[in-house]
C-alpha positions in Angstrom: 150.4 -0.1 156.3 153.8 1.3 155.5 156.1 -1.4 154.3 159.8 -1.1 153.8 161.8 -4.0 152.4 165.6 -3.7 152.3 167.9 -6.0 150.4 171.7 -5.7 150.6 174.8 -7.5 149.6 176.3 -6.9 153.1 176.3 -9.7 155.6 174.7 -8.5 158.8 175.2 -10.2 162.2 172.4 -11.2 164.5 172.7 -8.0 166.5 172.8 -5.6 163.5 169.7 -6.9 161.9 167.2 -6.3 164.7 168.7 -2.9 165.5 168.5 -1.8 161.9 164.9 -3.1 161.6 163.9 -1.2 164.7 165.4 2.0 163.3 163.7 1.5 159.9 160.4 0.9 161.5 160.5 4.0 163.6 161.7 6.0 160.6 158.8 4.9 158.5 156.3 5.7 161.2 157.7 9.1 161.6 158.1 9.9 157.9 154.5 8.7 157.0 152.9 10.0 160.2 151.4 6.5 160.7 151.4 4.5 164.0 154.3 2.2 164.2 151.9 -0.6 165.0 151.0 -0.5 161.3 154.6 -0.5 160.0 156.2 -3.6 158.5 159.9 -3.7 157.9 161.8 -6.5 156.3 165.6 -7.0 156.0 167.4 -9.5 153.7 171.1 -9.5 153.7 174.1 -11.3 152.2 172.6 -11.3 148.6 174.7 -11.7 145.5 174.2 -8.3 144.0 176.0 -5.9 141.7 175.3 -2.2 141.1 177.2 -0.3 138.4 179.3 -3.5 137.8 180.6 -3.5 141.4 179.9 -5.6 144.5 180.8 -2.7 146.8 178.2 -2.2 149.6 174.8 -1.5 148.2 171.1 -1.4 149.1 167.8 -1.8 147.2 164.6 -0.9 149.0 160.9 -1.1 148.3 158.8 1.4 150.1 155.0 1.0 149.9 152.2 2.8 151.7 148.7 4.0 151.4 148.6 7.5 150.1 152.3 8.0 149.9 153.1 11.4 148.5 156.0 12.6 146.4 157.1 14.9 149.3 157.1 11.9 151.7 159.1 9.9 149.1 161.8 12.5 148.9 162.0 12.8 152.7 162.1 9.0 153.2 164.8 8.7 150.5 167.0 11.2 152.3 166.4 9.7 155.8 166.8 6.1 154.7 170.0 6.9 152.7 171.5 8.8 155.7 170.6 5.9 158.0 172.2 3.3 155.7 175.3 5.3 155.4 175.7 5.8 159.1 174.9 2.2 160.1 176.2 0.2 157.2 178.5 2.6 155.4 176.6 2.3 152.2 177.3 5.3 150.0 174.2 7.3 148.9 174.9 6.7 145.2 174.7 2.9 145.9 171.1 3.0 147.1 168.0 2.5 145.0 164.5 3.0 146.5 161.4 2.0 144.7 158.3 3.9 146.0 154.7 2.7 145.6 151.5 4.3 146.8 148.1 2.7 146.8 144.6 3.4 148.0 143.3 1.8 151.2 140.9 -0.4 149.3 143.9 -2.3 147.8 145.7 -2.9 151.2 144.5 -5.8 153.2 144.8 -6.1 157.0 143.0 -7.9 159.8 140.6 -9.7 157.4 139.6 -6.6 155.6 141.0 -3.5 153.9 141.7 0.0 154.9 138.8 1.4 152.8 
């Protein structure tokens, strides 16, 4: 049920994308203490985007999960920012992350919900 969507203005090659997605998926499983089989990660690159009036490398992420806590959000923010800096050289001050938590009754899967 954890979902992480990454949009960036960087153009990633066919090798970078699957490697980064795998890292993000494992990170989300670890940070939320949920099985990776429930994690969904999405990557969208080469977008026309500006942040602070600049097209320098940037990232915007949406992180959603059932029962996401503020403590988890802080930890995920630090871990994702560190990963993006190491793998894509995106500076920490060029990353925005939007966090959303919902109850299991509002998250559908396998023909039902998690409630």
